Z-matrix of the N, CA and C atoms (Angstrom, degrees):
N
C 1 1.465
C 2 1.526 1 112.46
N 3 1.332 2 118.45 1 -18.61
C 4 1.449 3 120.71 2 -178.53
C 5 1.515 4 111.60 3 -68.57
N 6 1.318 5 117.96 4 -27.88
C 7 1.455 6 121.88 5 -179.34
C 8 1.523 7 110.07 6 -122.98
N 9 1.318 8 116.01 7 46.26
C 10 1.454 9 120.89 8 -178.81
C 11 1.517 10 110.32 9 -64.27
N 12 1.322 11 116.73 10 128.85
C 13 1.448 12 120.82 11 178.35
C 14 1.527 13 109.66 12 -86.18
N 15 1.323 14 115.41 13 170.29
C 16 1.467 15 120.91 14 179.04
C 17 1.518 16 110.86 15 -61.32
N 18 1.340 17 115.96 16 -45.19
C 19 1.465 18 120.43 17 -179.85
C 20 1.526 19 110.62 18 -65.06
N 21 1.330 20 116.59 19 -41.31
C 22 1.466 21 120.24 20 179.08
C 23 1.525 22 110.98 21 -62.38
N 24 1.325 23 116.04 22 -38.18
C 25 1.462 24 119.97 23 178.60
C 26 1.525 25 110.81 24 -65.13
N 27 1.327 26 116.84 25 -40.54
C 28 1.464 27 120.56 26 177.70
C 29 1.523 28 110.34 27 -61.59
N 30 1.336 29 116.12 28 -48.01
C 31 1.467 30 120.51 29 -179.74
C 32 1.522 31 110.72 30 -59.99
N 33 1.321 32 116.08 31 -45.00
C 34 1.463 33 120.76 32 -179.45
C 35 1.522 34 111.12 33 -61.95
N 36 1.322 35 117.61 34 -45.19
C 37 1.458 36 121.48 35 -178.90
C 38 1.529 37 111.43 36 -67.22
N 39 1.324 38 117.08 37 -35.84
C 40 1.466 39 119.72 38 176.16
C 41 1.523 40 110.22 39 -65.58
N 42 1.332 41 115.78 40 -40.23
C 43 1.466 42 119.72 41 -179.56
C 44 1.530 43 111.39 42 -64.77
N 45 1.329 44 117.04 43 -43.63
C 46 1.468 45 118.79 44 -175.79
C 47 1.528 46 112.22 45 -75.87
N 48 1.339 47 118.03 46 -27.82
C 49 1.464 48 119.32 47 175.11
C 50 1.518 49 111.00 48 -80.43
N 51 1.344 50 116.69 49 -21.56
C 52 1.469 51 123.82 50 169.63
C 53 1.531 52 113.85 51 50.13
N 54 1.337 53 118.89 52 60.30
C 55 1.470 54 119.60 53 -179.73
C 56 1.527 55 113.24 54 -63.14
N 57 1.341 56 117.37 55 -36.70
C 58 1.460 57 119.67 56 -179.78
C 59 1.524 58 110.81 57 -66.08
N 60 1.328 59 116.23 58 -41.16
C 61 1.451 60 119.50 59 178.41
C 62 1.517 61 112.98 60 -69.42
N 63 1.345 62 116.68 61 -22.50
C 64 1.464 63 120.72 62 179.59
C 65 1.519 64 113.24 63 -83.69
N 66 1.318 65 117.57 64 -8.57
C 67 1.467 66 120.54 65 -177.89
C 68 1.528 67 112.23 66 -54.92
N 69 1.356 68 119.69 67 -51.86
C 70 1.476 69 118.66 68 -179.21
C 71 1.529 70 112.97 69 -59.69
N 72 1.333 71 116.48 70 -36.08
C 73 1.465 72 120.55 71 -179.52
C 74 1.534 73 110.13 72 -66.40
N 75 1.330 74 116.88 73 -49.02
C 76 1.460 75 120.62 74 -178.67
C 77 1.526 76 111.39 75 -63.68
N 78 1.328 77 116.54 76 -41.77
C 79 1.466 78 119.91 77 179.04
C 80 1.524 79 109.87 78 -62.10
N 81 1.326 80 116.51 79 -43.95
C 82 1.458 81 120.34 80 -177.93
C 83 1.520 82 112.96 81 -66.42
N 84 1.323 83 117.07 82 -43.91
C 85 1.461 84 120.60 83 -177.26
C 86 1.524 85 111.74 84 -72.85
N 87 1.336 86 116.72 85 -38.86
C 88 1.464 87 120.03 86 -176.62
C 89 1.516 88 113.13 87 -84.39
N 90 1.323 89 117.03 88 -1.29
C 91 1.467 90 120.39 89 179.94
C 92 1.531 91 111.10 90 -61.70
N 93 1.337 92 116.45 91 -31.92
C 94 1.459 93 120.66 92 -177.80
C 95 1.531 94 112.70 93 -85.83
N 96 1.335 95 116.55 94 -3.87
C 97 1.463 96 121.28 95 -178.75
C 98 1.523 97 110.03 96 -93.84
N 99 1.310 98 116.49 97 147.87
C 100 1.462 99 122.18 98 177.52
C 101 1.531 100 109.48 99 -54.67
N 102 1.346 101 118.16 100 125.43
C 103 1.472 102 120.99 101 -178.05
C 104 1.526 103 113.63 102 -52.83
N 105 1.325 104 117.24 103 -30.59
C 106 1.471 105 120.35 104 -179.10
C 107 1.526 106 111.80 105 -68.02
N 108 1.326 107 118.13 106 -20.45
C 109 1.460 108 121.42 107 -177.52
C 110 1.521 109 113.35 108 -102.67
N 111 1.300 110 118.10 109 -7.66
C 112 1.466 111 120.11 110 -173.67
C 113 1.522 112 112.63 111 -61.94
N 114 1.321 113 116.86 112 -44.00
C 115 1.465 114 119.69 113 -179.11
C 116 1.525 115 111.28 114 -63.21
N 117 1.334 116 116.91 115 -40.08
C 118 1.459 117 120.50 116 178.58
C 119 1.525 118 110.85 117 -64.24
N 120 1.323 119 116.28 118 -40.30
C 121 1.463 120 120.16 119 179.86
C 122 1.519 121 110.54 120 -64.59
N 123 1.326 122 116.48 121 -42.70
C 124 1.463 123 120.36 122 -179.88
C 125 1.524 124 110.61 123 -61.83
N 126 1.332 125 116.70 124 -46.95
C 127 1.468 126 120.63 125 178.63
C 128 1.524 127 110.37 126 -60.94
N 129 1.325 128 116.53 127 -43.05
C 130 1.464 129 120.65 128 -179.85
C 131 1.526 130 111.94 129 -62.62
N 132 1.328 131 116.71 130 -44.41
C 133 1.460 132 120.36 131 -178.14
C 134 1.530 133 111.27 132 -68.47
N 135 1.329 134 117.07 133 -37.04
C 136 1.464 135 120.40 134 176.64
C 137 1.529 136 109.90 135 -64.99
N 138 1.327 137 117.04 136 -39.57
C 139 1.468 138 120.58 137 178.04
C 140 1.526 139 110.84 138 -65.86
N 141 1.336 140 116.73 139 -39.63
C 142 1.462 141 120.12 140 175.87
C 143 1.529 142 110.01 141 -59.12
N 144 1.337 143 115.74 142 -48.57
C 145 1.467 144 120.40 143 -179.56
C 146 1.521 145 110.69 144 -61.79
N 147 1.329 146 116.47 145 -41.01
C 148 1.464 147 121.22 146 178.87
C 149 1.529 148 110.22 147 -61.69
N 150 1.326 149 116.86 148 -43.88
C 151 1.454 150 120.66 149 179.49
C 152 1.523 151 112.45 150 -62.42
N 153 1.326 152 116.54 151 -39.86
C 154 1.465 153 120.95 152 179.19
C 155 1.525 154 110.65 153 -64.80
N 156 1.331 155 116.67 154 -44.22
C 157 1.460 156 120.07 155 -179.25
C 158 1.531 157 111.52 156 -69.21
N 159 1.327 158 116.88 157 -36.01
C 160 1.467 159 119.96 158 175.83
C 161 1.528 160 109.99 159 -63.81
N 162 1.330 161 116.90 160 -39.70
C 163 1.464 162 120.47 161 178.09
C 164 1.526 163 110.93 162 -58.01
N 165 1.345 164 116.24 163 -45.63
C 166 1.462 165 119.39 164 -179.90
C 167 1.523 166 111.26 165 -69.73
N 168 1.337 167 117.28 166 -29.96
C 169 1.460 168 119.55 167 176.86
C 170 1.527 169 110.79 168 -67.95
N 171 1.328 170 116.88 169 -38.14
C 172 1.460 171 121.17 170 -176.44
C 173 1.530 172 112.98 171 -83.54
N 174 1.325 173 116.45 172 -38.43
C 175 1.465 174 119.72 173 -172.53
C 176 1.525 175 113.41 174 -119.09
N 177 1.321 176 117.35 175 2.39
C 178 1.457 177 120.58 176 -178.12
C 179 1.517 178 113.20 177 -61.83
N 180 1.329 179 116.67 178 -36.67
C 181 1.468 180 119.80 179 -179.40
C 182 1.522 181 111.79 180 -63.79
N 183 1.326 182 116.65 181 -36.61
C 184 1.462 183 119.97 182 178.04
C 185 1.527 184 110.00 183 -66.58
N 186 1.325 185 115.91 184 -38.90
C 187 1.471 186 119.74 185 178.39
C 188 1.520 187 109.89 186 -63.45
N 189 1.332 188 116.61 187 -41.81
C 190 1.463 189 120.54 188 179.70
C 191 1.525 190 111.22 189 -63.75
N 192 1.338 191 116.38 190 -39.84
C 193 1.465 192 119.69 191 -179.73
C 194 1.527 193 110.85 192 -66.47
N 195 1.333 194 115.62 193 -40.53
C 196 1.461 195 119.34 194 178.73
C 197 1.526 196 110.72 195 -62.00
N 198 1.349 197 115.78 196 -37.17
C 199 1.456 198 120.90 197 -178.71
C 200 1.529 199 112.50 198 -88.80
N 201 1.343 200 116.43 199 2.09
C 202 1.462 201 122.89 200 178.32
C 203 1.540 202 111.60 201 57.79
N 204 1.323 203 115.41 202 44.07
C 205 1.462 204 120.87 203 177.49
C 206 1.521 205 109.18 204 -102.83
N 207 1.335 206 117.43 205 136.16
C 208 1.462 207 122.54 206 -178.62
C 209 1.525 208 111.18 207 -93.72
N 210 1.328 209 114.96 208 163.85
C 211 1.458 210 120.04 209 176.05
C 212 1.528 211 111.22 210 -62.50
N 213 1.332 212 115.86 211 -33.88
C 214 1.463 213 119.60 212 179.69
C 215 1.522 214 110.93 213 -63.78
N 216 1.326 215 115.64 214 -46.48
C 217 1.466 216 120.09 215 178.72
C 218 1.522 217 110.48 216 -63.02
N 219 1.336 218 116.85 217 -39.88
C 220 1.458 219 120.84 218 179.04
C 221 1.520 220 111.07 219 -64.52
N 222 1.349 221 116.36 220 -40.37
C 223 1.462 222 119.73 221 179.42
C 224 1.521 223 112.23 222 -63.38
N 225 1.337 224 116.41 223 -44.27
C 226 1.464 225 120.11 224 179.22
C 227 1.525 226 110.69 225 -66.87
N 228 1.339 227 116.64 226 -45.63
C 229 1.464 228 120.52 227 -179.97
C 230 1.528 229 110.93 228 -63.04
N 231 1.339 230 116.15 229 -41.96
C 232 1.459 231 119.59 230 178.16
C 233 1.511 232 112.33 231 -62.13
N 234 1.344 233 116.44 232 -40.41
C 235 1.460 234 120.25 233 177.73
C 236 1.521 235 112.17 234 -63.29
N 237 1.338 236 116.07 235 -41.12
C 238 1.472 237 120.29 236 179.33
C 239 1.528 238 111.01 237 -65.15
N 240 1.351 239 116.41 238 -44.85
C 241 1.463 240 120.42 239 -179.56
C 242 1.524 241 110.73 240 -62.43
N 243 1.341 242 116.39 241 -45.99
C 244 1.462 243 119.81 242 179.39
C 245 1.525 244 110.95 243 -62.45
N 246 1.335 245 116.62 244 -38.05
C 247 1.462 246 120.48 245 179.88
C 248 1.528 247 110.56 246 -63.88
N 249 1.322 248 116.91 247 -41.92
C 250 1.468 249 120.43 248 179.44
C 251 1.527 250 111.04 249 -66.44
N 252 1.334 251 116.51 250 -40.92
C 253 1.459 252 120.15 251 177.16
C 254 1.523 253 110.57 252 -63.77
N 255 1.338 254 116.43 253 -41.27
C 256 1.456 255 121.25 254 -179.67
C 257 1.524 256 111.01 255 -64.33
N 258 1.329 257 117.04 256 -39.07
C 259 1.464 258 120.11 257 178.61
C 260 1.526 259 111.34 258 -61.50
N 261 1.338 260 116.22 259 -38.80
C 262 1.464 261 119.46 260 178.60
C 263 1.522 262 111.55 261 -67.55
N 264 1.342 263 115.58 262 -29.93
C 265 1.458 264 119.14 263 178.11
C 266 1.520 265 111.35 264 -74.36
N 267 1.346 266 116.37 265 -39.19
C 268 1.464 267 120.76 266 -178.95
C 269 1.524 268 111.25 267 -76.09
N 270 1.351 269 115.27 268 -38.79
C 271 1.462 270 120.30 269 -179.36
C 272 1.527 271 109.35 270 -121.65
N 273 1.340 272 117.16 271 76.33
C 274 1.463 273 119.81 272 -178.54
C 275 1.522 274 111.57 273 -67.47
N 276 1.322 275 115.38 274 158.80
C 277 1.452 276 120.37 275 178.15
C 278 1.528 277 109.74 276 -65.34
N 279 1.328 278 117.15 277 149.95
C 280 1.472 279 120.48 278 -177.84
C 281 1.516 280 113.18 279 -54.01
N 282 1.332 281 116.59 280 -35.79
C 283 1.459 282 119.74 281 -178.83
C 284 1.511 283 113.64 282 -87.73
N 285 1.359 284 116.10 283 1.22
C 286 1.456 285 120.06 284 -177.07
C 287 1.510 286 110.74 285 72.54
N 288 1.318 287 116.35 286 -168.85
C 289 1.453 288 120.45 287 178.62
C 290 1.518 289 109.05 288 -73.45
N 291 1.303 290 115.14 289 136.62
C 292 1.458 291 119.88 290 178.79
C 293 1.517 292 108.56 291 -97.90
N 294 1.316 293 116.51 292 124.36
C 295 1.453 294 120.24 293 179.44
C 296 1.516 295 109.70 294 -66.68
N 297 1.341 296 118.15 295 125.11
C 298 1.457 297 120.38 296 178.48
C 299 1.517 298 110.34 297 -66.52
N 300 1.327 299 118.38 298 149.49
C 301 1.459 300 120.06 299 -179.73
C 302 1.519 301 111.29 300 -67.59
N 303 1.312 302 116.79 301 115.76
C 304 1.455 303 121.96 302 179.18
C 305 1.516 304 107.71 303 -126.83
N 306 1.313 305 115.97 304 124.17
C 307 1.459 306 120.62 305 -179.49
C 308 1.521 307 108.10 306 -107.83
N 309 1.311 308 115.70 307 125.07
C 310 1.449 309 119.46 308 -177.61
C 311 1.521 310 111.25 309 82.02
N 312 1.338 311 115.58 310 -161.00
C 313 1.459 312 120.97 311 -177.63
C 314 1.518 313 110.73 312 -79.18
N 315 1.339 314 118.33 313 126.97
C 316 1.472 315 120.31 314 179.59
C 317 1.520 316 110.61 315 -67.57
N 318 1.329 317 115.74 316 144.73
C 319 1.462 318 121.11 317 179.15
C 320 1.522 319 108.99 318 -141.03
N 321 1.332 320 116.27 319 110.95
C 322 1.464 321 124.91 320 178.17
C 323 1.527 322 112.70 321 69.86
N 324 1.333 323 116.79 322 -53.98
C 325 1.465 324 122.22 323 178.58
C 326 1.523 325 107.81 324 -113.14
N 327 1.324 326 119.54 325 133.05
C 328 1.473 327 127.65 326 6.75
C 329 1.522 328 114.63 327 -103.19
N 330 1.346 329 118.53 328 4.18
C 331 1.460 330 119.43 329 -173.30
C 332 1.530 331 112.06 330 -73.02
N 333 1.341 332 117.07 331 -55.19
C 334 1.470 333 119.29 332 179.63
C 335 1.519 334 110.47 333 -66.52
N 336 1.331 335 115.11 334 -46.57
C 337 1.466 336 122.48 335 177.16
C 338 1.525 337 107.56 336 -130.97
N 339 1.309 338 120.30 337 122.53
C 340 1.466 339 126.45 338 12.24
C 341 1.527 340 115.39 339 -105.41
N 342 1.359 341 118.48 340 4.68
C 343 1.460 342 118.08 341 -171.69
C 344 1.520 343 114.33 342 -70.16
N 345 1.338 344 118.48 343 -30.78
C 346 1.468 345 120.05 344 176.35
C 347 1.525 346 109.59 345 -102.18
N 348 1.323 347 116.58 346 -62.12
C 349 1.464 348 121.14 347 178.94
C 350 1.522 349 109.37 348 -92.30
N 351 1.303 350 115.80 349 70.80
C 352 1.458 351 121.49 350 179.78
C 353 1.516 352 111.95 351 -90.77
N 354 1.330 353 117.10 352 -175.70
C 355 1.470 354 120.82 353 -179.36
C 356 1.528 355 113.39 354 -57.92
N 357 1.334 356 116.77 355 -39.35
C 358 1.467 357 119.16 356 -178.85
C 359 1.525 358 111.35 357 -66.55
N 360 1.341 359 117.50 358 -40.04
C 361 1.465 360 120.75 359 178.84
C 362 1.527 361 110.88 360 -66.56
N 363 1.335 362 116.84 361 -43.11
C 364 1.457 363 120.69 362 179.24
C 365 1.527 364 110.69 363 -63.71
N 366 1.347 365 116.10 364 -44.41
C 367 1.467 366 120.00 365 179.57
C 368 1.530 367 110.90 366 -63.29
N 369 1.324 368 117.20 367 -37.91
C 370 1.465 369 120.68 368 179.83
C 371 1.522 370 111.13 369 -66.06
N 372 1.328 371 117.21 370 -44.65
C 373 1.468 372 120.81 371 178.15
C 374 1.525 373 110.53 372 -61.33
N 375 1.325 374 116.82 373 -45.33
C 376 1.465 375 120.54 374 178.82
C 377 1.523 376 111.14 375 -60.67
N 378 1.318 377 116.27 376 -40.75
C 379 1.458 378 120.41 377 -177.88
C 380 1.525 379 111.28 378 -68.04
N 381 1.321 380 117.31 379 -43.03
C 382 1.463 381 120.63 380 179.30
C 383 1.531 382 110.48 381 -60.23
N 384 1.324 383 115.99 382 -46.10
C 385 1.459 384 119.65 383 -177.91
C 386 1.519 385 111.54 384 -69.39
N 387 1.334 386 117.28 385 -38.49
C 388 1.469 387 119.90 386 -178.69
C 389 1.523 388 111.67 387 -68.22
N 390 1.344 389 117.02 388 -33.51
C 391 1.473 390 120.05 389 -180.00
C 392 1.530 391 111.63 390 -73.27
N 393 1.334 392 116.45 391 -41.09
C 394 1.471 393 120.72 392 -177.82
C 395 1.519 394 109.63 393 -136.95
N 396 1.330 395 118.03 394 74.00
C 397 1.475 396 120.26 395 -177.81
C 398 1.524 397 113.32 396 -63.09
N 399 1.335 398 117.80 397 -26.46
C 400 1.458 399 120.37 398 -179.52
C 401 1.532 400 111.98 399 -71.89
N 402 1.338 401 116.59 400 -11.04
C 403 1.471 402 120.61 401 178.08
C 404 1.524 403 110.89 402 -103.76
N 405 1.321 404 117.11 403 28.45
C 406 1.466 405 121.84 404 -175.62
C 407 1.520 406 112.15 405 -54.28
N 408 1.333 407 116.64 406 -46.73
C 409 1.461 408 118.60 407 -177.47
C 410 1.528 409 111.52 408 -66.58
N 411 1.315 410 116.24 409 -29.17
C 412 1.465 411 119.70 410 176.14
C 413 1.530 412 110.30 411 -67.60
N 414 1.330 413 116.05 412 -41.27
C 415 1.470 414 119.60 413 179.00
C 416 1.529 415 110.60 414 -68.13
N 417 1.334 416 116.74 415 -37.06
C 418 1.458 417 119.13 416 177.09
C 419 1.527 418 110.92 417 -65.33
N 420 1.334 419 115.88 418 -35.41
C 421 1.459 420 119.49 419 176.27
C 422 1.519 421 111.73 420 -66.07
N 423 1.333 422 116.36 421 -43.38
C 424 1.464 423 120.79 422 177.41
C 425 1.526 424 110.82 423 -62.39
N 426 1.338 425 116.12 424 -39.75
C 427 1.458 426 120.54 425 178.22
C 428 1.525 427 110.90 426 -65.03
N 429 1.321 428 116.78 427 -38.91
C 430 1.464 429 120.86 428 178.36
C 431 1.521 430 111.18 429 -62.21
N 432 1.336 431 116.22 430 -43.33
C 433 1.465 432 120.22 431 179.32
C 434 1.533 433 110.27 432 -64.97
N 435 1.336 434 116.08 433 -43.23
C 436 1.469 435 120.23 434 -179.99
C 437 1.523 436 111.03 435 -62.45
N 438 1.330 437 117.63 436 -40.55
C 439 1.462 438 120.67 437 178.30
C 440 1.522 439 111.29 438 -68.24
N 441 1.332 440 116.86 439 -33.97
C 442 1.465 441 120.29 440 176.31
C 443 1.525 442 110.27 441 -65.04
N 444 1.338 443 116.37 442 -40.37
C 445 1.470 444 120.53 443 176.97
C 446 1.524 445 110.24 444 -61.70
N 447 1.335 446 116.36 445 -44.19
C 448 1.462 447 120.94 446 178.84
C 449 1.521 448 110.54 447 -61.14
N 450 1.331 449 117.02 448 -43.11
C 451 1.461 450 120.85 449 -179.12
C 452 1.522 451 111.44 450 -62.00
N 453 1.340 452 116.52 451 -42.56
C 454 1.464 453 120.43 452 -179.30
C 455 1.527 454 110.49 453 -67.45
N 456 1.339 455 116.44 454 -48.23
C 457 1.467 456 120.25 455 -178.35
C 458 1.519 457 110.62 456 -62.13
N 459 1.320 458 117.58 457 -47.33
C 460 1.467 459 120.68 458 -178.17
C 461 1.525 460 111.29 459 -71.42
N 462 1.332 461 116.88 460 -28.75
C 463 1.457 462 119.53 461 176.80
C 464 1.521 463 112.20 462 -65.12
N 465 1.317 464 115.90 463 -30.93
C 466 1.463 465 121.01 464 177.38
C 467 1.531 466 111.01 465 -105.92
N 468 1.322 467 116.96 466 26.69
C 469 1.463 468 122.03 467 -173.69
C 470 1.530 469 112.42 468 -55.93
N 471 1.313 470 116.42 469 -47.71
C 472 1.467 471 119.69 470 -177.22
C 473 1.521 472 111.32 471 -65.00
N 474 1.333 473 117.06 472 -42.58
C 475 1.462 474 120.47 473 -179.83
C 476 1.529 475 110.98 474 -67.22
N 477 1.331 476 116.91 475 -40.34
C 478 1.463 477 120.75 476 178.81
C 479 1.521 478 110.27 477 -64.70
N 480 1.340 479 116.23 478 -43.57
C 481 1.460 480 120.24 479 179.75
C 482 1.518 481 111.15 480 -61.75
N 483 1.339 482 116.81 481 -41.34
C 484 1.466 483 120.32 482 179.42
C 485 1.529 484 111.68 483 -69.12
N 486 1.335 485 116.07 484 -37.92
C 487 1.467 486 120.19 485 -176.49
C 488 1.529 487 111.94 486 -73.67
N 489 1.321 488 116.67 487 -47.37
C 490 1.464 489 120.29 488 -176.42
C 491 1.519 490 112.57 489 -79.85
N 492 1.315 491 115.85 490 -37.30
C 493 1.452 492 118.62 491 -174.93
C 494 1.522 493 111.08 492 85.76
N 495 1.308 494 116.72 493 162.40
C 496 1.459 495 120.98 494 -175.68
C 497 1.523 496 112.87 495 -64.85
N 498 1.330 497 117.65 496 -40.62
C 499 1.466 498 120.90 497 -175.89
C 500 1.526 499 111.67 498 -67.39
N 501 1.327 500 117.26 499 -43.72
C 502 1.461 501 120.55 500 -179.65
C 503 1.529 502 110.15 501 -67.51
N 504 1.339 503 116.46 502 -41.39
C 505 1.465 504 119.74 503 177.45
C 506 1.518 505 110.88 504 -59.92
N 507 1.335 506 116.55 505 -42.58
C 508 1.460 507 121.40 506 178.52
C 509 1.525 508 111.12 507 -63.43
N 510 1.339 509 116.34 508 -39.51
C 511 1.470 510 120.36 509 179.36
C 512 1.529 511 110.61 510 -64.12
N 513 1.341 512 117.66 511 -41.85
C 514 1.461 513 121.21 512 177.92
C 515 1.522 514 110.92 513 -63.21
N 516 1.334 515 116.28 514 -41.55
C 517 1.455 516 119.47 515 -179.29
C 518 1.525 517 110.95 516 -65.35
N 519 1.330 518 117.19 517 -37.93
C 520 1.460 519 120.11 518 177.59
C 521 1.528 520 110.67 519 -66.40
N 522 1.320 521 116.90 520 -37.59
C 523 1.463 522 120.13 521 177.57
C 524 1.528 523 110.36 522 -63.71
N 525 1.334 524 116.83 523 -44.31
C 526 1.461 525 120.26 524 177.65
C 527 1.521 526 110.45 525 -64.35
N 528 1.328 527 116.37 526 -35.66
C 529 1.459 528 120.29 527 177.24
C 530 1.509 529 111.97 528 -63.77
N 531 1.329 530 116.78 529 -37.69
C 532 1.460 531 121.05 530 178.44
C 533 1.525 532 110.81 531 -64.89
N 534 1.332 533 116.06 532 -43.49
C 535 1.464 534 120.06 533 178.23
C 536 1.529 535 110.31 534 -64.28
N 537 1.334 536 115.63 535 -42.52
C 538 1.458 537 119.86 536 179.86
C 539 1.522 538 111.68 537 -65.43
N 540 1.331 539 117.50 538 -32.21
C 541 1.464 540 121.03 539 176.81
C 542 1.526 541 110.61 540 -61.57
N 543 1.333 542 116.31 541 -44.94
C 544 1.465 543 120.36 542 179.06
C 545 1.526 544 111.04 543 -63.14
N 546 1.346 545 117.02 544 -40.52
C 547 1.465 546 120.60 545 178.71
C 548 1.522 547 110.43 546 -65.38
N 549 1.338 548 116.60 547 -40.68
C 550 1.461 549 121.08 548 -179.88
C 551 1.525 550 111.26 549 -63.72
N 552 1.330 551 116.85 550 -42.21
C 553 1.466 552 120.94 551 178.49
C 554 1.524 553 110.26 552 -63.47
N 555 1.332 554 116.44 553 -40.51
C 556 1.460 555 120.68 554 178.79
C 557 1.529 556 110.57 555 -62.83
N 558 1.325 557 116.66 556 -42.64
C 559 1.458 558 120.46 557 178.04
C 560 1.523 559 110.94 558 -64.36
N 561 1.319 560 115.91 559 -42.17
C 562 1.459 561 120.78 560 -178.77
C 563 1.526 562 111.25 561 -64.31
N 564 1.329 563 116.25 562 -44.62
C 565 1.457 564 120.36 563 179.48
C 566 1.532 565 111.39 564 -64.94
N 567 1.329 566 116.55 565 -38.54
C 568 1.463 567 119.92 566 178.44
C 569 1.523 568 110.80 567 -64.23
N 570 1.337 569 116.26 568 -40.35
C 571 1.453 570 120.03 569 178.03
C 572 1.516 571 112.47 570 -65.90
N 573 1.331 572 116.30 571 -41.94
C 574 1.464 573 120.45 572 178.84
C 575 1.521 574 110.72 573 -65.87
N 576 1.339 575 116.83 574 -41.17
C 577 1.458 576 120.63 575 178.76
C 578 1.530 577 111.00 576 -61.33
N 579 1.324 578 116.69 577 -42.56
C 580 1.459 579 121.01 578 178.70
C 581 1.523 580 110.72 579 -64.67
N 582 1.333 581 116.72 580 -37.87
C 583 1.465 582 121.29 581 178.98
C 584 1.533 583 110.99 582 -65.78
N 585 1.330 584 116.57 583 -42.15
C 586 1.470 585 121.15 584 178.99
C 587 1.527 586 110.24 585 -63.84
N 588 1.332 587 117.15 586 -41.47
C 589 1.471 588 120.33 587 178.38
C 590 1.515 589 111.59 588 -63.78
N 591 1.322 590 117.23 589 -37.02
C 592 1.455 591 120.51 590 178.32
C 593 1.534 592 110.99 591 -65.73
N 594 1.343 593 115.81 592 -37.71
C 595 1.463 594 119.89 593 178.44
C 596 1.532 595 110.57 594 -65.72
N 597 1.334 596 116.49 595 -41.86
C 598 1.463 597 120.25 596 -179.39
C 599 1.515 598 112.26 597 -66.34
N 600 1.322 599 115.72 598 -33.44
C 601 1.468 600 119.96 599 -178.75
C 602 1.524 601 112.25 600 -81.78
N 603 1.333 602 115.83 601 -15.06
C 604 1.479 603 119.79 602 -178.42
C 605 1.525 604 110.95 603 -72.21
């Protein structure tokens, strides 16, 4: 994570926002919405999520300073959160994701938050910026690309679900979970290594 490239950041952000894994949720929640409005809702919710993540990218460091949180603690916490999210992707619950009860048209919750801009996505954005703050615009660019990918995938959610089928979609999500597990372990080890070095230098 110390030398994360632009492409690696895009891949990581796509994995943590998990558009493919969100397909069943979006299809289920938007089923009760007028088909003519579904695309607008998806674009709106993705923009909401994008705005939230941009906020944490721009002002997250100030929040961390106010709360007296270090980059080391953020790295370890981010690794743990990503690892837990990855485990759920690799070993989903027997009943799959349960659609939260939503009456009427969804607004901000639960589609934008927490399904797109969830804790893992927020922690990842904070970690990228805290590690290389001078590359802020690069991270914002990677975030923009990742949100565009989410918008496209979720915009075609029903067609993708029909084409791939539940089993293939589940297999893809498990594969992404496996990749995310490796990234989470790498982040966790980097955080622990930095913590050990700080102890030795103290």
